PDB file as gemmi writes it, atoms N, CA and C in Angstrom:
CRYST1    1.000    1.000    1.000  90.00  90.00  90.00 P 1                      
ATOM      1  N   ASP A   1       0.842  -1.181   0.000  1.00  0.00           N  
ATOM      2  CA  ASP A   1       0.000   0.000   0.000  1.00  0.00           C  
ATOM      3  C   ASP A   1       0.888   1.245   0.000  1.00  0.00           C  
ATOM      4  N   GLU A   2       0.715   2.090  -0.993  1.00  0.00           N  
ATOM      5  CA  GLU A   2       1.566   3.270  -1.156  1.00  0.00           C  
ATOM      6  C   GLU A   2       1.450   4.260   0.002  1.00  0.00           C  
ATOM      7  N   VAL A   3       0.267   4.389   0.574  1.00  0.00           N  
ATOM      8  CA  VAL A   3       0.077   5.326   1.683  1.00  0.00           C  
ATOM      9  C   VAL A   3       0.895   4.883   2.883  1.00  0.00           C  
ATOM     10  N   ALA A   4       0.809   3.594   3.221  1.00  0.00           N  
ATOM     11  CA  ALA A   4       1.572   3.071   4.361  1.00  0.00           C  
ATOM     12  C   ALA A   4       3.065   3.230   4.122  1.00  0.00           C  
ATOM     13  N   MET A   5       3.527   2.946   2.900  1.00  0.00           N  
ATOM     14  CA  MET A   5       4.949   3.097   2.582  1.00  0.00           C  
ATOM     15  C   MET A   5       5.390   4.543   2.758  1.00  0.00           C  
ATOM     16  N   GLY A   6       4.569   5.469   2.300  1.00  0.00           N  
ATOM     17  CA  GLY A   6       4.903   6.884   2.439  1.00  0.00           C  
ATOM     18  C   GLY A   6       4.974   7.320   3.888  1.00  0.00           C  
ATOM     19  N   ILE A   7       4.098   6.768   4.721  1.00  0.00           N  
ATOM     20  CA  ILE A   7       4.102   7.096   6.149  1.00  0.00           C  
ATOM     21  C   ILE A   7       5.389   6.595   6.798  1.00  0.00           C  
ATOM     22  N   PHE A   8       5.760   5.331   6.503  1.00  0.00           N  
ATOM     23  CA  PHE A   8       6.992   4.792   7.081  1.00  0.00           C  
ATOM     24  C   PHE A   8       8.201   5.618   6.653  1.00  0.00           C  
ATOM     25  N   GLU A   9       8.275   5.969   5.373  1.00  0.00           N  
ATOM     26  CA  GLU A   9       9.395   6.762   4.888  1.00  0.00           C  
ATOM     27  C   GLU A   9       9.440   8.121   5.581  1.00  0.00           C  
ATOM     28  N   ALA A  10       8.287   8.724   5.801  1.00  0.00           N  
ATOM     29  CA  ALA A  10       8.226  10.022   6.472  1.00  0.00           C  
ATOM     30  C   ALA A  10       8.686   9.911   7.924  1.00  0.00           C  
ATOM     31  N   VAL A  11       8.298   8.845   8.601  1.00  0.00           N  
ATOM     32  CA  VAL A  11       8.715   8.652   9.995  1.00  0.00           C  
ATOM     33  C   VAL A  11      10.220   8.468  10.075  1.00  0.00           C  
ATOM     34  N   TYR A  12      10.772   7.613   9.213  1.00  0.00           N  
ATOM     35  CA  TYR A  12      12.222   7.413   9.225  1.00  0.00           C  
ATOM     36  C   TYR A  12      12.954   8.724   8.969  1.00  0.00           C  
ATOM     37  N   ARG A  13      12.484   9.490   7.993  1.00  0.00           N  
ATOM     38  CA  ARG A  13      13.119  10.762   7.651  1.00  0.00           C  
ATOM     39  C   ARG A  13      13.013  11.747   8.818  1.00  0.00           C  
ATOM     40  N   GLN A  14      11.867  11.747   9.501  1.00  0.00           N  
ATOM     41  CA  GLN A  14      11.682  12.658  10.630  1.00  0.00           C  
ATOM     42  C   GLN A  14      12.649  12.312  11.762  1.00  0.00           C  
ATOM     43  N   VAL A  15      12.804  11.032  12.049  1.00  0.00           N  
ATOM     44  CA  VAL A  15      13.668  10.624  13.152  1.00  0.00           C  
ATOM     45  C   VAL A  15      15.142  10.722  12.789  1.00  0.00           C  
ATOM     46  N   LEU A  16      15.504  10.287  11.582  1.00  0.00           N  
ATOM     47  CA  LEU A  16      16.912  10.235  11.195  1.00  0.00           C  
ATOM     48  C   LEU A  16      17.418  11.498  10.517  1.00  0.00           C  
ATOM     49  N   GLY A  17      16.523  12.405  10.185  1.00  0.00           N  
ATOM     50  CA  GLY A  17      16.945  13.683   9.636  1.00  0.00           C  
ATOM     51  C   GLY A  17      16.764  13.783   8.129  1.00  0.00           C  
ATOM     52  N   PRO A  18      16.940  14.983   7.609  1.00  0.00           N  
ATOM     53  CA  PRO A  18      16.665  15.251   6.192  1.00  0.00           C  
ATOM     54  C   PRO A  18      17.628  14.553   5.233  1.00  0.00           C  
ATOM     55  N   ASN A  19      18.768  14.090   5.713  1.00  0.00           N  
ATOM     56  CA  ASN A  19      19.723  13.404   4.838  1.00  0.00           C  
ATOM     57  C   ASN A  19      19.402  11.915   4.676  1.00  0.00           C  
ATOM     58  N   TRP A  20      18.383  11.449   5.361  1.00  0.00           N  
ATOM     59  CA  TRP A  20      17.969  10.050   5.254  1.00  0.00           C  
ATOM     60  C   TRP A  20      17.193   9.884   3.955  1.00  0.00           C  
ATOM     61  N   HIS A  21      17.736   9.106   3.060  1.00  0.00           N  
ATOM     62  CA  HIS A  21      17.089   8.878   1.767  1.00  0.00           C  
ATOM     63  C   HIS A  21      16.880   7.393   1.581  1.00  0.00           C  
ATOM     64  N   TYR A  22      15.690   6.942   1.840  1.00  0.00           N  
ATOM     65  CA  TYR A  22      15.359   5.528   1.661  1.00  0.00           C  
ATOM     66  C   TYR A  22      13.961   5.430   1.078  1.00  0.00           C  
ATOM     67  N   ARG A  23      13.849   4.665   0.057  1.00  0.00           N  
ATOM     68  CA  ARG A  23      12.537   4.403  -0.542  1.00  0.00           C  
ATOM     69  C   ARG A  23      12.171   2.973  -0.195  1.00  0.00           C  
ATOM     70  N   THR A  24      10.982   2.795   0.336  1.00  0.00           N  
ATOM     71  CA  THR A  24      10.501   1.470   0.664  1.00  0.00           C  
ATOM     72  C   THR A  24      10.618   0.577  -0.567  1.00  0.00           C  
ATOM     73  N   CYS A  25      11.046  -0.637  -0.365  1.00  0.00           N  
ATOM     74  CA  CYS A  25      11.232  -1.663  -1.399  1.00  0.00           C  
ATOM     75  C   CYS A  25      12.504  -1.474  -2.213  1.00  0.00           C  
ATOM     76  N   SER A  26      13.258  -0.405  -1.984  1.00  0.00           N  
ATOM     77  CA  SER A  26      14.448  -0.170  -2.802  1.00  0.00           C  
ATOM     78  C   SER A  26      15.611  -1.085  -2.429  1.00  0.00           C  
ATOM     79  N   HIS A  27      15.616  -1.629  -1.210  1.00  0.00           N  
ATOM     80  CA  HIS A  27      16.694  -2.519  -0.768  1.00  0.00           C  
ATOM     81  C   HIS A  27      16.169  -3.915  -0.447  1.00  0.00           C  
ATOM     82  N   GLY A  28      14.977  -4.204  -0.894  1.00  0.00           N  
ATOM     83  CA  GLY A  28      14.417  -5.531  -0.701  1.00  0.00           C  
ATOM     84  C   GLY A  28      13.542  -5.639   0.533  1.00  0.00           C  
ATOM     85  N   PRO A  29      12.777  -6.695   0.592  1.00  0.00           N  
ATOM     86  CA  PRO A  29      11.826  -6.866   1.686  1.00  0.00           C  
ATOM     87  C   PRO A  29      12.484  -7.067   3.052  1.00  0.00           C  
ATOM     88  N   GLN A  30      13.696  -7.630   3.083  1.00  0.00           N  
ATOM     89  CA  GLN A  30      14.348  -7.825   4.379  1.00  0.00           C  
ATOM     90  C   GLN A  30      14.676  -6.493   5.045  1.00  0.00           C  
ATOM     91  N   MET A  31      15.141  -5.538   4.250  1.00  0.00           N  
ATOM     92  CA  MET A  31      15.449  -4.212   4.802  1.00  0.00           C  
ATOM     93  C   MET A  31      14.172  -3.519   5.261  1.00  0.00           C  
ATOM     94  N   ASP A  32      13.120  -3.650   4.477  1.00  0.00           N  
ATOM     95  CA  ASP A  32      11.843  -3.051   4.871  1.00  0.00           C  
ATOM     96  C   ASP A  32      11.350  -3.640   6.185  1.00  0.00           C  
ATOM     97  N   LEU A  33      11.440  -4.955   6.309  1.00  0.00           N  
ATOM     98  CA  LEU A  33      10.991  -5.612   7.547  1.00  0.00           C  
ATOM     99  C   LEU A  33      11.889  -5.232   8.720  1.00  0.00           C  
ATOM    100  N   PHE A  34      13.180  -5.101   8.468  1.00  0.00           N  
ATOM    101  CA  PHE A  34      14.117  -4.660   9.505  1.00  0.00           C  
ATOM    102  C   PHE A  34      13.717  -3.275  10.024  1.00  0.00           C  
ATOM    103  N   LEU A  35      13.484  -2.345   9.102  1.00  0.00           N  
ATOM    104  CA  LEU A  35      13.109  -0.988   9.512  1.00  0.00           C  
ATOM    105  C   LEU A  35      11.758  -0.961  10.206  1.00  0.00           C  
ATOM    106  N   TRP A  36      10.829  -1.774   9.727  1.00  0.00           N  
ATOM    107  CA  TRP A  36       9.516  -1.858  10.376  1.00  0.00           C  
ATOM    108  C   TRP A  36       9.671  -2.389  11.796  1.00  0.00           C  
ATOM    109  N   ALA A  37      10.517  -3.413  11.980  1.00  0.00           N  
ATOM    110  CA  ALA A  37      10.746  -3.974  13.311  1.00  0.00           C  
ATOM    111  C   ALA A  37      11.331  -2.920  14.255  1.00  0.00           C  
ATOM    112  N   LEU A  38      12.233  -2.073  13.731  1.00  0.00           N  
ATOM    113  CA  LEU A  38      12.766  -0.981  14.561  1.00  0.00           C  
ATOM    114  C   LEU A  38      11.644  -0.051  14.996  1.00  0.00           C  
ATOM    115  N   LEU A  39      10.836   0.327  14.047  1.00  0.00           N  
ATOM    116  CA  LEU A  39       9.749   1.265  14.316  1.00  0.00           C  
ATOM    117  C   LEU A  39       8.747   0.704  15.323  1.00  0.00           C  
ATOM    118  N   MET A  40       8.529  -0.596  15.285  1.00  0.00           N  
ATOM    119  CA  MET A  40       7.579  -1.246  16.185  1.00  0.00           C  
ATOM    120  C   MET A  40       8.224  -1.691  17.501  1.00  0.00           C  
ATOM    121  N   LYS A  41       9.531  -1.401  17.650  1.00  0.00           N  
ATOM    122  CA  LYS A  41      10.302  -1.805  18.836  1.00  0.00           C  
ATOM    123  C   LYS A  41      10.285  -3.323  19.023  1.00  0.00           C  
ATOM    124  N   ARG A  42      10.374  -4.049  17.936  1.00  0.00           N  
ATOM    125  CA  ARG A  42      10.427  -5.515  17.961  1.00  0.00           C  
ATOM    126  C   ARG A  42      11.890  -5.934  17.825  1.00  0.00           C  
ATOM    127  N   GLN A  43      12.641  -5.788  18.901  1.00  0.00           N  
ATOM    128  CA  GLN A  43      14.087  -6.006  18.864  1.00  0.00           C  
ATOM    129  C   GLN A  43      14.479  -7.415  18.420  1.00  0.00           C  
ATOM    130  N   PRO A  44      13.829  -8.483  18.913  1.00  0.00           N  
ATOM    131  CA  PRO A  44      14.229  -9.813  18.424  1.00  0.00           C  
ATOM    132  C   PRO A  44      14.050  -9.966  16.909  1.00  0.00           C  
ATOM    133  N   LEU A  45      12.958  -9.452  16.365  1.00  0.00           N  
ATOM    134  CA  LEU A  45      12.740  -9.519  14.927  1.00  0.00           C  
ATOM    135  C   LEU A  45      13.749  -8.639  14.189  1.00  0.00           C  
ATOM    136  N   ALA A  46      14.029  -7.470  14.725  1.00  0.00           N  
ATOM    137  CA  ALA A  46      15.009  -6.577  14.094  1.00  0.00           C  
ATOM    138  C   ALA A  46      16.377  -7.260  14.021  1.00  0.00           C  
ATOM    139  N   LYS A  47      16.772  -7.942  15.090  1.00  0.00           N  
ATOM    140  CA  LYS A  47      18.059  -8.648  15.092  1.00  0.00           C  
ATOM    141  C   LYS A  47      18.054  -9.805  14.100  1.00  0.00           C  
ATOM    142  N   LEU A  48      16.959 -10.506  14.029  1.00  0.00           N  
ATOM    143  CA  LEU A  48      16.844 -11.609  13.075  1.00  0.00           C  
ATOM    144  C   LEU A  48      16.985 -11.101  11.648  1.00  0.00           C  
ATOM    145  N   MET A  49      16.285 -10.032  11.317  1.00  0.00           N  
ATOM    146  CA  MET A  49      16.352  -9.476   9.967  1.00  0.00           C  
ATOM    147  C   MET A  49      17.729  -8.862   9.708  1.00  0.00           C  
ATOM    148  N   TRP A  50      18.314  -8.249  10.711  1.00  0.00           N  
ATOM    149  CA  TRP A  50      19.642  -7.648  10.581  1.00  0.00           C  
ATOM    150  C   TRP A  50      20.673  -8.694  10.150  1.00  0.00           C  
ATOM    151  N   ALA A  51      20.552  -9.893  10.712  1.00  0.00           N  
ATOM    152  CA  ALA A  51      21.503 -10.963  10.392  1.00  0.00           C  
ATOM    153  C   ALA A  51      21.418 -11.387   8.925  1.00  0.00           C  
ATOM    154  N   ARG A  52      20.346 -11.022   8.247  1.00  0.00           N  
ATOM    155  CA  ARG A  52      20.153 -11.411   6.853  1.00  0.00           C  
ATOM    156  C   ARG A  52      20.463 -10.288   5.862  1.00  0.00           C  
ATOM    157  N   LEU A  53      20.875  -9.147   6.358  1.00  0.00           N  
ATOM    158  CA  LEU A  53      21.108  -7.991   5.482  1.00  0.00           C  
ATOM    159  C   LEU A  53      22.535  -7.983   4.942  1.00  0.00           C  
ATOM    160  N   GLU A  54      22.705  -7.328   3.813  1.00  0.00           N  
ATOM    161  CA  GLU A  54      23.997  -7.307   3.123  1.00  0.00           C  
ATOM    162  C   GLU A  54      25.058  -6.460   3.822  1.00  0.00           C  
ATOM    163  N   SER A  55      24.676  -5.398   4.478  1.00  0.00           N  
ATOM    164  CA  SER A  55      25.634  -4.472   5.100  1.00  0.00           C  
ATOM    165  C   SER A  55      25.385  -4.420   6.599  1.00  0.00           C  
ATOM    166  N   PRO A  56      25.836  -5.424   7.336  1.00  0.00           N  
ATOM    167  CA  PRO A  56      25.476  -5.493   8.753  1.00  0.00           C  
ATOM    168  C   PRO A  56      26.016  -4.356   9.614  1.00  0.00           C  
ATOM    169  N   ILE A  57      27.207  -3.875   9.331  1.00  0.00           N  
ATOM    170  CA  ILE A  57      27.744  -2.773  10.149  1.00  0.00           C  
ATOM    171  C   ILE A  57      26.938  -1.511   9.899  1.00  0.00           C  
ATOM    172  N   ARG A  58      26.716  -1.202   8.639  1.00  0.00           N  
ATOM    173  CA  ARG A  58      25.945   0.006   8.295  1.00  0.00           C  
ATOM    174  C   ARG A  58      24.537  -0.055   8.876  1.00  0.00           C  
ATOM    175  N   THR A  59      23.875  -1.192   8.750  1.00  0.00           N  
ATOM    176  CA  THR A  59      22.496  -1.270   9.239  1.00  0.00           C  
ATOM    177  C   THR A  59      22.442  -1.284  10.764  1.00  0.00           C  
ATOM    178  N   ALA A  60      23.440  -1.864  11.414  1.00  0.00           N  
ATOM    179  CA  ALA A  60      23.469  -1.825  12.882  1.00  0.00           C  
ATOM    180  C   ALA A  60      23.641  -0.388  13.364  1.00  0.00           C  
ATOM    181  N   LEU A  61      24.511   0.357  12.694  1.00  0.00           N  
ATOM    182  CA  LEU A  61      24.708   1.763  13.076  1.00  0.00           C  
ATOM    183  C   LEU A  61      23.483   2.613  12.734  1.00  0.00           C  
ATOM    184  N   THR A  62      22.800   2.276  11.649  1.00  0.00           N  
ATOM    185  CA  THR A  62      21.546   2.968  11.315  1.00  0.00           C  
ATOM    186  C   THR A  62      20.519   2.718  12.409  1.00  0.00           C  
ATOM    187  N   ALA A  63      20.406   1.475  12.848  1.00  0.00           N  
ATOM    188  CA  ALA A  63      19.452   1.138  13.912  1.00  0.00           C  
ATOM    189  C   ALA A  63      19.795   1.886  15.194  1.00  0.00           C  
ATOM    190  N   ALA A  64      21.071   1.905  15.556  1.00  0.00           N  
ATOM    191  CA  ALA A  64      21.484   2.609  16.771  1.00  0.00           C  
ATOM    192  C   ALA A  64      21.157   4.094  16.673  1.00  0.00           C  
ATOM    193  N   SER A  65      21.445   4.681  15.531  1.00  0.00           N  
ATOM    194  CA  SER A  65      21.147   6.098  15.322  1.00  0.00           C  
ATOM    195  C   SER A  65      19.647   6.357  15.377  1.00  0.00           C  
ATOM    196  N   PHE A  66      18.879   5.480  14.745  1.00  0.00           N  
ATOM    197  CA  PHE A  66      17.419   5.607  14.759  1.00  0.00           C  
ATOM    198  C   PHE A  66      16.886   5.579  16.192  1.00  0.00           C  
ATOM    199  N   TYR A  67      17.301   4.570  16.958  1.00  0.00           N  
ATOM    200  CA  TYR A  67      16.820   4.449  18.337  1.00  0.00           C  
ATOM    201  C   TYR A  67      17.260   5.641  19.196  1.00  0.00           C  
ATOM    202  N   ARG A  68      18.519   6.074  19.060  1.00  0.00           N  
ATOM    203  CA  ARG A  68      18.990   7.215  19.860  1.00  0.00           C  
ATOM    204  C   ARG A  68      18.242   8.499  19.508  1.00  0.00           C  
ATOM    205  N   SER A  69      18.039   8.717  18.233  1.00  0.00           N  
ATOM    206  CA  SER A  69      17.297   9.912  17.812  1.00  0.00           C  
ATOM    207  C   SER A  69      15.868   9.868  18.319  1.00  0.00           C  
ATOM    208  N   TRP A  70      15.246   8.727  18.198  1.00  0.00           N  
ATOM    209  CA  TRP A  70      13.864   8.558  18.652  1.00  0.00           C  
ATOM    210  C   TRP A  70      13.763   8.784  20.155  1.00  0.00           C  
ATOM    211  N   ALA A  71      14.723   8.292  20.913  1.00  0.00           N  
ATOM    212  CA  ALA A  71      14.701   8.423  22.373  1.00  0.00           C  
ATOM    213  C   ALA A  71      14.749   9.876  22.826  1.00  0.00           C  
ATOM    214  N   MET A  72      15.276  10.765  21.996  1.00  0.00           N  
ATOM    215  CA  MET A  72      15.429  12.166  22.371  1.00  0.00           C  
ATOM    216  C   MET A  72      14.178  13.008  22.127  1.00  0.00           C  
ATOM    217  N   TYR A  73      13.166  12.435  21.513  1.00  0.00           N  
ATOM    218  CA  TYR A  73      11.926  13.184  21.292  1.00  0.00           C  
ATOM    219  C   TYR A  73      11.257  13.496  22.622  1.00  0.00           C  
ATOM    220  N   ALA A  74      10.697  14.687  22.736  1.00  0.00           N  
ATOM    221  CA  ALA A  74      10.101  15.152  23.992  1.00  0.00           C  
ATOM    222  C   ALA A  74       8.919  14.293  24.438  1.00  0.00           C  
ATOM    223  N   ASP A  75       8.170  13.745  23.497  1.00  0.00           N  
ATOM    224  CA  ASP A  75       6.967  12.999  23.879  1.00  0.00           C  
ATOM    225  C   ASP A  75       7.228  11.521  24.167  1.00  0.00           C  
ATOM    226  N   VAL A  76       8.498  11.098  24.163  1.00  0.00           N  
ATOM    227  CA  VAL A  76       8.822   9.714  24.478  1.00  0.00           C  
ATOM    228  C   VAL A  76       8.802   9.538  25.991  1.00  0.00           C  
ATOM    229  N   LYS A  77       8.065   8.547  26.441  1.00  0.00           N  
ATOM    230  CA  LYS A  77       7.956   8.273  27.877  1.00  0.00           C  
ATOM    231  C   LYS A  77       9.305   7.801  28.418  1.00  0.00           C  
ATOM    232  N   PRO A  78       9.597   8.097  29.687  1.00  0.00           N  
ATOM    233  CA  PRO A  78      10.891   7.710  30.267  1.00  0.00           C  
ATOM    234  C   PRO A  78      11.200   6.215  30.137  1.00  0.00           C  
ATOM    235  N   ASN A  79      10.216   5.352  30.363  1.00  0.00           N  
ATOM    236  CA  ASN A  79      10.462   3.915  30.227  1.00  0.00           C  
ATOM    237  C   ASN A  79      10.812   3.543  28.797  1.00  0.00           C  
ATOM    238  N   ASP A  80      10.128   4.166  27.836  1.00  0.00           N  
ATOM    239  CA  ASP A  80      10.424   3.910  26.426  1.00  0.00           C  
ATOM    240  C   ASP A  80      11.807   4.448  26.060  1.00  0.00           C  
ATOM    241  N   GLN A  81      12.164   5.588  26.637  1.00  0.00           N  
ATOM    242  CA  GLN A  81      13.479   6.159  26.362  1.00  0.00           C  
ATOM    243  C   GLN A  81      14.584   5.198  26.806  1.00  0.00           C  
ATOM    244  N   VAL A  82      14.436   4.629  27.988  1.00  0.00           N  
ATOM    245  CA  VAL A  82      15.420   3.666  28.490  1.00  0.00           C  
ATOM    246  C   VAL A  82      15.503   2.457  27.555  1.00  0.00           C  
ATOM    247  N   LEU A  83      14.357   1.963  27.119  1.00  0.00           N  
ATOM    248  CA  LEU A  83      14.317   0.811  26.222  1.00  0.00           C  
ATOM    249  C   LEU A  83      14.976   1.130  24.874  1.00  0.00           C  
ATOM    250  N   LEU A  84      14.660   2.282  24.313  1.00  0.00           N  
ATOM    251  CA  LEU A  84      15.241   2.664  23.029  1.00  0.00           C  
ATOM    252  C   LEU A  84      16.757   2.811  23.119  1.00  0.00           C  
ATOM    253  N   LEU A  85      17.245   3.382  24.202  1.00  0.00           N  
ATOM    254  CA  LEU A  85      18.689   3.522  24.377  1.00  0.00           C  
ATOM    255  C   LEU A  85      19.361   2.169  24.584  1.00  0.00           C  
ATOM    256  N   LYS A  86      18.667   1.254  25.247  1.00  0.00           N  
ATOM    257  CA  LYS A  86      19.180  -0.117  25.412  1.00  0.00           C  
ATOM    258  C   LYS A  86      19.291  -0.787  24.049  1.00  0.00           C  
ATOM    259  N   PHE A  87      18.263  -0.653  23.233  1.00  0.00           N  
ATOM    260  CA  PHE A  87      18.287  -1.233  21.888  1.00  0.00           C  
ATOM    261  C   PHE A  87      19.423  -0.618  21.065  1.00  0.00           C  
ATOM    262  N   ALA A  88      19.616   0.691  21.194  1.00  0.00           N  
ATOM    263  CA  ALA A  88      20.697   1.365  20.466  1.00  0.00           C  
ATOM    264  C   ALA A  88      22.051   0.799  20.884  1.00  0.00           C  
ATOM    265  N   ASP A  89      22.240   0.622  22.187  1.00  0.00           N  
ATOM    266  CA  ASP A  89      23.491   0.054  22.683  1.00  0.00           C  
ATOM    267  C   ASP A  89      23.731  -1.346  22.118  1.00  0.00           C  
ATOM    268  N   GLU A  90      22.673  -2.157  22.052  1.00  0.00           N  
ATOM    269  CA  GLU A  90      22.806  -3.517  21.525  1.00  0.00           C  
ATOM    270  C   GLU A  90      23.269  -3.494  20.072  1.00  0.00           C  
ATOM    271  N   PHE A  91      22.675  -2.623  19.264  1.00  0.00           N  
ATOM    272  CA  PHE A  91      23.085  -2.557  17.864  1.00  0.00           C  
ATOM    273  C   PHE A  91      24.500  -1.991  17.715  1.00  0.00           C  
ATOM    274  N   GLU A  92      24.873  -1.046  18.561  1.00  0.00           N  
ATOM    275  CA  GLU A  92      26.243  -0.531  18.513  1.00  0.00           C  
ATOM    276  C   GLU A  92      27.237  -1.628  18.862  1.00  0.00           C  
ATOM    277  N   GLN A  93      26.899  -2.431  19.861  1.00  0.00           N  
ATOM    278  CA  GLN A  93      27.776  -3.537  20.242  1.00  0.00           C  
ATOM    279  C   GLN A  93      27.888  -4.566  19.115  1.00  0.00           C  
ATOM    280  N   MET A  94      26.800  -4.801  18.399  1.00  0.00           N  
ATOM    281  CA  MET A  94      26.829  -5.729  17.276  1.00  0.00           C  
ATOM    282  C   MET A  94      27.766  -5.207  16.184  1.00  0.00           C  
ATOM    283  N   ALA A  95      27.671  -3.911  15.877  1.00  0.00           N  
ATOM    284  CA  ALA A  95      28.546  -3.316  14.858  1.00  0.00           C  
ATOM    285  C   ALA A  95      30.001  -3.365  15.307  1.00  0.00           C  
ATOM    286  N   THR A  96      30.242  -3.041  16.551  1.00  0.00           N  
ATOM    287  CA  THR A  96      31.609  -3.071  17.083  1.00  0.00           C  
ATOM    288  C   THR A  96      32.175  -4.485  17.046  1.00  0.00           C  
ATOM    289  N   GLY A  97      31.344  -5.451  17.414  1.00  0.00           N  
ATOM    290  CA  GLY A  97      31.785  -6.843  17.380  1.00  0.00           C  
ATOM    291  C   GLY A  97      32.208  -7.278  15.986  1.00  0.00           C  
ATOM    292  N   LEU A  98      31.455  -6.862  14.977  1.00  0.00           N  
ATOM    293  CA  LEU A  98      31.824  -7.197  13.601  1.00  0.00           C  
ATOM    294  C   LEU A  98      33.134  -6.527  13.197  1.00  0.00           C  
ATOM    295  N   CYS A  99      33.332  -5.287  13.618  1.00  0.00           N  
ATOM    296  CA  CYS A  99      34.587  -4.594  13.303  1.00  0.00           C  
ATOM    297  C   CYS A  99      35.775  -5.292  13.958  1.00  0.00           C  
ATOM    298  N   VAL A 100      35.606  -5.708  15.190  1.00  0.00           N  
ATOM    299  CA  VAL A 100      36.678  -6.421  15.905  1.00  0.00           C  
ATOM    300  C   VAL A 100      36.992  -7.739  15.204  1.00  0.00           C  
ATOM    301  N   GLN A 101      35.950  -8.465  14.786  1.00  0.00           N  
ATOM    302  CA  GLN A 101      36.163  -9.723  14.064  1.00  0.00           C  
ATOM    303  C   GLN A 101      36.907  -9.476  12.753  1.00  0.00           C  
ATOM    304  N   ALA A 102      36.521  -8.443  12.023  1.00  0.00           N  
ATOM    305  CA  ALA A 102      37.171  -8.131  10.748  1.00  0.00           C  
ATOM    306  C   ALA A 102      38.639  -7.768  10.958  1.00  0.00           C  
ATOM    307  N   MET A 103      38.937  -7.005  12.005  1.00  0.00           N  
ATOM    308  CA  MET A 103      40.323  -6.636  12.278  1.00  0.00           C  
ATOM    309  C   MET A 103      41.138  -7.869  12.663  1.00  0.00           C  
ATOM    310  N   ALA A 104      40.546  -8.767  13.436  1.00  0.00           N  
ATOM    311  CA  ALA A 104      41.239  -9.987  13.827  1.00  0.00           C  
ATOM    312  C   ALA A 104      41.540 -10.844  12.598  1.00  0.00           C  
ATOM    313  N   LEU A 105      40.583 -10.955  11.698  1.00  0.00           N  
ATOM    314  CA  LEU A 105      40.813 -11.718  10.468  1.00  0.00           C  
ATOM    315  C   LEU A 105      41.903 -11.066   9.620  1.00  0.00           C  
ATOM    316  N   ASN A 106      41.895  -9.756   9.568  1.00  0.00           N  
ATOM    317  CA  ASN A 106      42.912  -9.024   8.811  1.00  0.00           C  
ATOM    318  C   ASN A 106      44.302  -9.238   9.411  1.00  0.00           C  
ATOM    319  N   ASP A 107      44.382  -9.240  10.747  1.00  0.00           N  
ATOM    320  CA  ASP A 107      45.671  -9.443  11.411  1.00  0.00           C  
ATOM    321  C   ASP A 107      46.204 -10.850  11.168  1.00  0.00           C  
ATOM    322  N   GLU A 108      45.314 -11.819  11.033  1.00  0.00           N  
ATOM    323  CA  GLU A 108      45.732 -13.202  10.780  1.00  0.00           C  
ATOM    324  C   GLU A 108      46.330 -13.364   9.388  1.00  0.00           C  
ATOM    325  N   GLN A 109      45.927 -12.511   8.461  1.00  0.00           N  
ATOM    326  CA  GLN A 109      46.403 -12.662   7.080  1.00  0.00           C  
ATOM    327  C   GLN A 109      47.652 -11.938   6.866  1.00  0.00           C  
TER     328      GLN A 109                                                      
END                                                                             
């Protein structure tokens, strides 16, 4: 549904800023489901979809940025803010872990 897609794109752009350029369906259904899971605060599903994406470091950092930006909105309840920041930390740790693994593999070669 084009209306729903436009709403999701507008929400992502509002939270991540004017430089966020993503068109629904442009990176495949896994990316769309990943972003939807972030928006719905479905962390287990977001992690599952993240593991299937082509650019795991980039998408983990996108998720962390999305959650941190969202947590700073004035109308976010304190409990939700804590949860969003926890989710952001988890995705940052996932990205960092991948970088550490890549450096270790590079050092071995």
